[in-house]
N, C-alpha and C positions, 0 to 999 in steps of 0.2 A: 504493500499500500504506499502509497505516496500523498501527502495531503498538505497542499500548500496555503492554507486559512484553517490556524488556529487561535483561540485564546487563552492569556493566563489569570491570576489573579492580578496581574499588572495593569490590567484592563476590568473588564467585567466578566472573567473567568474563573473556575474555584481552584484550581490547582496552580502549584509553583511550576516554573518554567522546566525545570529538573522531574517532578512529578510527572509533567504530563507527556514529557519525553520519555521516561520511562514505560509509564502504562503504555504508549504508541508504540512501544520497543516489543513487550506484549504482545501486542497484538500483529506484528508480524512488520509495520511501518520499518521501510526504507529510509525514507527523506521526511521530515517535516518542518515544516513556516509556521513559524511561531509571528503571528502578525496580529497584534495586540492593536485596539482602536487608535487614534492620535488624533488631534487636531492640533491648533499652533501654539496652545498652552500644554502639554503636555508631549510635544514630539521628540525633545531633547532627552529628558530623565527614562523616556521608557523606550528609545531607540539605545541609549547607553546601556541598562539594563540587559535588555536582550541581545547585544551583541555579546558582552559580560560572559551572561550567562551560557551563550550559544558558541562561544570559543572555550569555557572550560569545559564543557559536556564532551565537543566537537575530540577534544585531547586525550578524553580518558573513555569514549566509549566506540567500540568499533560497528556495534549492529544497526545504528542509528546518525544519520547525519542531520544536524538543526541547521536550519537557514534563516539568520534574523532579516526581520521584516516588519512591516506596518500594517497593518489598514486605517487607513485616511475617512474618516466618518464624519456624514452632515457638516463638510465643511461646502462654504459659496462655491459655487462651482469656478467665477474667477479667478478663486485664489487657490485652487487644487494644483494646478502647473509648479508654483511657488514653495508650496509643500510638499509637493513629490523631491523637489530639488533639497528644499532643505533636511528631507530624511535621508534621502541618498548621501549629501553632505555628512551628517553622523555616521553612517554606517550603514544605513537598510541596504541590504544586498536586495529581498524582495518586497514591490512595492504593492500594495492591492489595496482599491479604492472601494468601497461600500456603494453598489449601484443604486441604480431606481428602483428599489425593490417594492415590491407593490402589499407590501405590511406593514411600511414605515412611510414619515412624511419626509421621504430626501427629493431636496430640491430638485425640479425640472432643469434640465441640462448638465447634469450630475455628470450619464454616463457620456456626452460628447466631450465635455474639456476632460474627464478622464480619460477619452481615449487619443484626446488630443497630447495629452503630456505623457513623459515616460514612465510609464506604471508597466508589469508584467500582468496584471489579474485583471479584470474586471468584473466582480463580485457578484451575486444574485443579481442581474439588470432589469429585472420585472419584464415589462413589454417593451424590450428593447425594438428602437425603429430602425427601419431597414436601412437608413444611411447611417446609423451607426454601427449595424453590423457589417455592412462594408467596409467604414473606415478598421474597422479590427481585424478583419483580413488584411487591409492594402499593408496596416501595419503590424500584422503578426503578433497581434498582442491578446492572450487566453483568453477568452472569458468562460462565464462558471457555472454548471449545471451545481444546484446545494445538496445536501443532507440532512439543512437544517429545514425543522417546520417550518411554513410558511414563506419562507424563502423559496421551497422547494417549487412551490406552488406554479410559478411560471415556467419551470425547466422544460414544460414540452413546445414552450414558443421558443427558447433558445436555442432548441435543437433543432427544430426546423429551419430557423433562420443559418443554423450551420449547416447543416443539409445544402443552401443556397447560394451560400458565401464562402464556405469553410475557410472561418478564420479558426485558431487552435482552440477545441473544445478540451476544458480541464475540468475533475469532478472535484472539489472539495465537501469537508463536512460542515466547514462553520464550528468547530468547536468549540464547545467554552466548560461543559464538563462531561467527566471519565467517561460514560456511556454514551456519550456521541461519537467518539471514536469506532471504526469499523474493520473488520476482516478485510481480505480481498474477496472474497467471495461475496459476500454482501456489499462493496462497492459495484462490484458486476453487477448484481442484481439493481440497484441505484440508476446504474447507465440505464439497463434495458429498459427500466420503469418510467424514463425520462423519454424515451422512445427513439434511443438510438438502438438500432439491427444490430443483430446478434455480432453477425460478422464484421460490424463499426467498433466493437468494445475496444478490441484490440489498440486501434489508434489514439482511442481517448487517453485511454492508459498509458502511449507511449510520448501524448503530449506530455501528461505531466513529468513522467521521466526525463524526458529531454528538456524541458525548461526547470528542471532539479538542477540538473549537470551543467547546464548553462547560468547556474545562477552560486555557484559554488567559487 
């Protein structure tokens, strides 16, 4: 399992980074991205903490690789590009932006401004517009189908756009609690339930692997 969107108690998750990584390792994870929520008020301390934690864990563990990142959340769309740069400058290797999910009041225009910035993943983008799907494909930015309740409601729409435009499609859990972590078998079920044909599941999994290796 490769999961590039998770949270710890550095934002609204339940576990320490080290505890989350250990739980994930037991589930068979090979790579995990720790991407706690940030805005302009918290990005410095959050990135610093995640970078320090991931460095310690990667030095002493061989079964799982931890990728330090952030999820930019509920930031004015016009400010996303600057915050992405700030997070990169602080050491975040993985930058996720909280897309226009249908279950939270994310400002309209977030998807577009995120895709125009230097990001890696647009998370649970809700009823994504076709022009944004086309931009994601052109810029080779990964778009997420989510294992998280609520955010997953629009997975089918995202998959339909993937088949039409061909942007990199990835599955993430958006883990907040240990019970949110999944093994490989359940991940495949999530991908198929989102509307991906069985013959194409491998491609989705390989997209995550390619991105994880690129970020290390």
